[in-house]
C-alpha positions as CSV (number, residue, x, y, z in Angstrom):
1,X,2.2,28.4,-6.1
2,X,-1.9,29.9,-5.5
3,X,-3.0,29.4,-2.7
4,X,-6.3,26.5,-3.9
5,X,-2.6,24.3,-5.3
6,X,-1.1,24.9,-1.5
7,X,-4.3,23.6,-0.5
8,X,-3.3,20.2,-1.8
9,X,-1.4,17.8,-0.6
10,X,1.2,15.7,-3.3
11,X,1.6,13.0,-4.3
12,X,4.2,10.3,-6.6
13,X,2.5,8.6,-9.0
14,X,4.8,5.2,-9.6
15,X,4.4,3.3,-13.2
16,X,4.9,-0.1,-12.1
17,X,5.9,-2.8,-13.3
18,X,6.3,-2.2,-17.6
19,X,5.2,-5.5,-18.7
20,X,1.6,-5.4,-16.3
21,X,-0.9,-3.4,-16.2
22,X,0.8,-0.7,-14.4
23,X,1.1,1.9,-17.0
24,X,-2.9,1.5,-19.0
25,X,-3.9,1.9,-15.0
26,X,-1.9,4.9,-14.6
27,X,-2.9,6.4,-17.8
28,X,-6.5,6.2,-17.0
29,X,-6.5,6.8,-13.5
30,X,-5.1,10.3,-14.5
31,X,-7.3,11.1,-17.2
32,X,-10.4,10.0,-14.5
33,X,-12.6,12.8,-13.2
34,X,-11.6,14.4,-10.2
35,X,-8.1,13.7,-10.2
36,X,-6.1,16.6,-10.5
37,X,-8.6,18.3,-8.8
38,X,-8.2,16.6,-5.6
39,X,-3.2,16.4,-5.9
40,X,-1.0,17.9,-7.2
41,X,0.5,15.0,-8.9
42,X,3.9,13.6,-10.0
43,X,4.6,10.8,-12.4
44,X,7.9,9.6,-12.0
45,X,9.5,6.8,-14.0
46,X,11.1,7.2,-17.5
47,X,8.6,8.3,-20.7
48,X,8.6,5.6,-22.6
49,X,6.7,3.3,-19.9
50,X,4.3,6.4,-19.6
51,X,3.4,6.1,-23.7
52,X,3.2,2.4,-23.7
53,X,-0.1,3.7,-20.9
54,X,-2.0,5.8,-23.7
55,X,-0.6,3.6,-26.7
56,X,-2.5,0.7,-25.0
57,X,-5.9,2.4,-23.8
58,X,-5.7,5.1,-27.0
59,X,-5.7,7.6,-24.5
60,X,-3.8,10.9,-24.3
61,X,-3.1,12.5,-21.3
62,X,-3.7,16.3,-21.3
63,X,-1.5,19.0,-19.1
64,X,0.8,16.8,-18.1
65,X,4.6,18.5,-17.9
66,X,8.0,16.4,-18.6
67,X,10.3,17.4,-16.4
68,X,14.5,15.6,-15.9
69,X,14.5,14.2,-12.9
70,X,17.3,17.2,-11.1
71,X,14.5,19.9,-11.7
72,X,13.0,21.3,-8.9
73,X,9.4,20.3,-8.8
74,X,6.7,22.8,-8.6
75,X,3.0,23.7,-9.9
76,X,2.4,27.5,-11.1
77,X,1.9,25.7,-14.5
78,X,-0.6,23.2,-13.6
79,X,-0.8,19.9,-11.6
80,X,0.5,17.6,-13.4
81,X,4.1,17.0,-13.5
82,X,6.6,13.5,-14.9
83,X,9.5,13.5,-13.6
84,X,11.3,11.7,-15.7
85,X,14.2,8.7,-15.0
86,X,16.0,6.4,-17.6
87,X,16.0,3.0,-17.8
88,X,17.7,1.7,-21.2
89,X,16.1,-1.2,-22.7
90,X,12.7,-0.5,-20.7
91,X,11.3,0.7,-23.9
92,X,11.7,-2.7,-25.8
93,X,10.3,-4.8,-22.1
94,X,7.5,-7.3,-23.8
95,X,4.6,-7.4,-22.2
96,X,3.9,-10.0,-19.6
97,X,7.2,-10.7,-18.4
98,X,9.1,-11.0,-15.6
99,X,12.7,-8.9,-16.6
100,X,15.9,-6.7,-14.4
101,X,15.6,-4.1,-16.4
102,X,11.4,-3.8,-15.5
103,X,12.5,-4.6,-11.8
104,X,14.8,-1.2,-12.1
105,X,12.7,1.1,-12.7
106,X,10.2,0.1,-10.0
107,X,12.9,-0.2,-7.4
108,X,14.7,3.0,-8.9
109,X,11.6,5.0,-8.7
110,X,10.9,4.1,-5.3
111,X,13.4,5.0,-4.6
112,X,13.6,8.9,-5.4
113,X,9.4,9.0,-4.2
114,X,11.2,7.8,-1.0
115,X,13.9,10.7,-0.9
116,X,10.6,13.0,-2.3
117,X,9.0,12.2,1.0
118,X,12.1,12.5,2.9
119,X,12.1,16.0,1.5
120,X,8.9,16.7,2.2
121,X,8.5,18.0,-1.4
122,X,5.3,14.8,-1.5
123,X,2.9,14.0,0.9
124,X,2.1,10.8,-0.3
125,X,3.2,7.8,-2.9
126,X,0.8,5.8,-5.0
127,X,2.3,2.4,-7.3
128,X,0.9,0.3,-9.4
129,X,1.1,-3.2,-9.4
130,X,5.4,-4.2,-8.8
131,X,6.6,-7.7,-9.8
132,X,8.6,-8.6,-6.8
133,X,10.3,-11.4,-8.9
134,X,10.9,-8.4,-11.0
135,X,12.1,-6.5,-8.2
136,X,14.5,-9.0,-7.3
137,X,16.5,-9.3,-9.9
138,X,16.1,-5.4,-10.5
139,X,18.2,-5.6,-7.2
140,X,15.6,-5.3,-4.5
141,X,17.4,-7.5,-1.9
142,X,14.1,-7.5,-0.2
143,X,10.8,-9.8,0.0
144,X,8.4,-6.9,-0.6
145,X,8.5,-2.7,-1.5
146,X,7.6,-2.3,2.2
147,X,11.1,-4.7,3.7
148,X,13.1,-1.5,1.1
149,X,10.9,1.3,2.4
150,X,11.8,0.5,6.3
151,X,15.6,0.4,5.5
152,X,15.7,3.4,3.3
153,X,13.6,5.4,7.2
154,X,15.7,3.7,9.1
155,X,12.9,1.9,10.9
156,X,13.7,-0.5,13.5
157,X,10.1,-1.1,14.8
158,X,7.6,-2.6,13.0
159,X,5.9,-2.1,9.9
160,X,2.9,-3.8,8.1
161,X,0.4,-3.9,4.9
162,X,-3.0,-3.5,5.5
163,X,-5.5,-4.2,2.6
164,X,-8.7,-3.0,2.7
165,X,-12.3,-3.5,0.7
166,X,-15.7,-2.1,1.7
167,X,-14.6,-0.5,4.8
168,X,-12.9,-3.5,6.0
169,X,-9.7,-3.4,7.4
170,X,-7.0,-6.4,7.3
171,X,-3.3,-6.7,9.2
172,X,-1.3,-9.1,9.6
173,X,1.7,-10.0,12.5
174,X,3.4,-11.8,10.1
175,X,3.9,-11.5,6.1
176,X,5.5,-12.3,3.6
177,X,7.8,-15.3,5.4
178,X,7.5,-19.4,5.1
179,X,4.6,-20.7,6.9
180,X,7.4,-22.5,9.3
181,X,8.8,-19.6,10.1
182,X,5.6,-17.6,11.5
183,X,5.5,-20.3,15.2
184,X,9.1,-18.4,16.6
185,X,8.1,-14.6,14.6
186,X,4.5,-14.8,17.4
187,X,5.9,-13.0,20.5
188,X,3.8,-11.0,23.0
189,X,5.6,-8.1,22.1
190,X,4.9,-8.5,18.2
191,X,2.1,-8.9,18.4
192,X,1.5,-5.8,20.8
193,X,3.0,-3.4,17.9
194,X,0.5,-4.7,15.1
195,X,-2.2,-3.5,17.5
196,X,-1.3,-0.7,18.1
197,X,-0.3,-0.3,14.3
198,X,-3.9,-1.0,13.1
199,X,-5.1,1.5,16.0
200,X,-2.8,4.1,14.3
201,X,-3.1,3.6,10.9
202,X,-6.4,3.5,11.1
203,X,-6.4,7.4,13.2
204,X,-5.0,8.8,10.1
205,X,-7.6,7.4,7.8
206,X,-9.8,8.8,9.7
207,X,-11.1,6.6,12.6
208,X,-12.4,8.3,15.9
209,X,-11.4,5.4,17.7
210,X,-11.0,2.2,15.6
211,X,-12.5,-1.0,16.5
212,X,-9.8,-3.6,16.7
213,X,-10.3,-7.9,16.5
214,X,-7.2,-10.1,16.9
215,X,-7.7,-13.4,15.2
216,X,-6.7,-16.8,16.6
217,X,-4.0,-18.9,15.4
218,X,-4.7,-21.7,15.9
219,X,-8.4,-24.0,14.9
220,X,-11.0,-23.4,17.4
221,X,-8.3,-20.5,19.1
222,X,-6.7,-23.6,20.2
223,X,-9.3,-25.1,22.7
224,X,-8.3,-23.4,25.8
225,X,-4.9,-25.2,24.7
226,X,-6.1,-28.4,23.0
227,X,-5.3,-27.2,20.0
228,X,-2.3,-25.1,20.4
229,X,-0.7,-22.6,23.2
230,X,0.0,-19.1,21.3
231,X,-3.5,-18.3,22.5
232,X,-3.2,-18.4,25.9
233,X,0.5,-17.7,26.1
234,X,1.0,-15.1,23.6
235,X,-2.0,-13.3,21.3
236,X,-4.7,-13.0,24.5
237,X,-1.8,-10.9,27.2
238,X,-1.6,-9.0,24.7
239,X,-5.0,-8.2,23.8
240,X,-5.1,-7.6,27.5
241,X,-2.2,-5.3,27.9
242,X,-3.9,-3.0,24.1
243,X,-7.5,-2.8,26.4
244,X,-5.6,-1.6,29.4
245,X,-4.5,0.9,27.7
246,X,-7.8,2.1,26.3
247,X,-8.0,0.6,22.4
248,X,-11.3,-0.7,21.1
249,X,-9.6,-4.1,21.4
250,X,-11.4,-7.6,21.2
251,X,-9.6,-10.6,21.1
252,X,-8.1,-14.3,20.0
253,X,-10.8,-15.3,18.3
254,X,-11.1,-17.8,16.0
255,X,-10.4,-16.9,12.4
256,X,-12.8,-18.8,10.3
257,X,-15.5,-16.9,12.1
258,X,-14.6,-13.5,13.1
259,X,-15.1,-12.4,8.7
260,X,-18.5,-12.4,9.5
261,X,-18.6,-10.5,12.0
262,X,-16.6,-8.0,9.9
263,X,-19.1,-8.0,7.4
264,X,-22.0,-7.3,8.9
265,X,-20.0,-4.3,10.3
266,X,-19.1,-5.2,14.1
267,X,-15.7,-4.5,14.0
268,X,-13.1,-2.1,11.9
269,X,-9.9,-3.6,10.9
270,X,-8.1,-7.6,11.6
271,X,-5.5,-8.3,12.6
272,X,-4.6,-11.8,11.7
273,X,-1.8,-13.8,12.5
274,X,-0.2,-15.0,9.3
275,X,-0.4,-13.5,5.6
276,X,-2.7,-16.2,4.0
277,X,-5.0,-16.2,7.1
278,X,-6.4,-12.7,6.5
279,X,-5.8,-12.2,2.9
280,X,-8.2,-15.0,1.4
281,X,-11.5,-13.6,3.3
282,X,-11.2,-9.9,2.2
283,X,-9.9,-10.7,-1.5
284,X,-13.0,-13.2,-1.0
285,X,-15.3,-10.3,0.1
286,X,-13.7,-7.2,-1.9
287,X,-11.1,-8.2,-4.4
288,X,-12.6,-5.7,-7.3
289,X,-12.4,-3.0,-4.8
290,X,-9.5,-3.7,-2.7
291,X,-6.0,-1.5,-1.2
292,X,-3.3,-2.2,0.0
293,X,-1.5,0.2,2.5
294,X,2.2,-0.2,3.4
295,X,1.4,1.2,7.2
296,X,4.5,2.7,10.1
297,X,5.8,4.6,7.5
298,X,6.5,8.6,7.6
299,X,5.0,9.1,4.7
300,X,1.4,7.1,3.4
301,X,1.9,4.5,0.9
302,X,-0.8,3.3,-0.6
303,X,-2.0,0.9,-4.1
304,X,-4.3,-1.4,-5.9
305,X,-4.3,-4.4,-4.3
306,X,-4.2,-6.9,-6.8
307,X,-0.7,-7.5,-8.9
308,X,0.5,-7.0,-12.7
309,X,-2.1,-9.4,-14.0
310,X,0.4,-10.3,-16.5
311,X,-2.8,-12.1,-18.5
312,X,-4.1,-9.5,-19.3
313,X,-1.6,-7.0,-19.6
314,X,-2.1,-4.7,-23.1
315,X,-5.5,-5.8,-23.0
316,X,-6.8,-2.0,-21.8
317,X,-9.1,-4.6,-19.8
318,X,-8.5,-3.7,-15.8
319,X,-10.5,-2.6,-13.5
320,X,-9.8,1.0,-12.5
321,X,-11.5,1.1,-8.9
322,X,-8.7,-0.6,-6.6
323,X,-5.9,2.0,-8.2
324,X,-8.9,4.8,-7.5
325,X,-9.5,3.7,-4.5
326,X,-5.8,3.4,-3.6
327,X,-5.5,7.6,-4.8
328,X,-8.5,8.4,-2.9
329,X,-7.1,6.7,0.3
330,X,-3.5,7.9,-0.1
331,X,-4.7,11.9,-0.2
332,X,-7.3,11.8,2.8
333,X,-4.1,10.3,4.3
334,X,-1.5,12.6,3.3
335,X,-4.5,15.5,4.3
336,X,-4.6,14.1,8.3
337,X,-0.7,13.4,7.9
338,X,0.0,17.2,6.8
339,X,-2.1,18.4,9.5
340,X,-0.8,16.0,11.8
341,X,2.8,17.7,11.2
342,X,1.2,20.9,11.5
343,X,0.4,20.5,15.2
344,X,3.4,19.5,15.8
């Protein structure tokens, strides 16, 4: 490997669900200016999915070398590899349909990329959109890919998904759970861990001292307990505990107005209490640019914030910007991750 290549992180790219827009986004990303100059890239998955992306886009990806799953990942002959995995029947998977084989390809490619990360072969992971229903049929016992990765690495502390658009970050204390289950999950310890994770994740993304704002759970931040006591009993004590540890954190503030302050640049990241509390706002403010970051894991993992978009799959109309942003963020975080490991 040359000196120039050693400076670049290695990023695993996953093709996403074959029935969605992932294959076409992958091909267009690999042909985008500057991508292969920024990182060494290994695509993980079935070559049939890759060829589907080329067929849909009408583009060919040059300088790619296909290798078997058993072959070592090394870039002496160029910055782009395809590590082949075989999934019988994947080429016949219809567009815009949930399928067990599509889900199995997503789950097993994710598993393979996590193995490569654990072995320090790759420094970051970017996946094209997965379909959660397909993944469930394909063997994922969790509600999402974050739960799968958490179990893979044996992590006991909280992990979270952050969404990012136009420099605005959103994290959450609870995520893919039923609303009826949220109140029991809002403990002071979990809120403190969520704030700490926000601080740690944004520092990895390049923020020297992230400005964190914590959302209230109840309308009007509970109105002093008249509309609920979670703010008084749980959220405010957690914020105060982290302030004593010198984190730049404010809250709890009413969720219906704090996003105006974030939009105007007063804060870097919002820690919300449940999924839609922040997702609705940040997708309205920047869905066309959004990135999701899987935080709390030992390797940076990003993905475009949109889904598989079955309604436009195969039409080569998908917006590349979120995918390109996800790749750029993974490269930046991988650089900092490598520097942090080197300093240990």
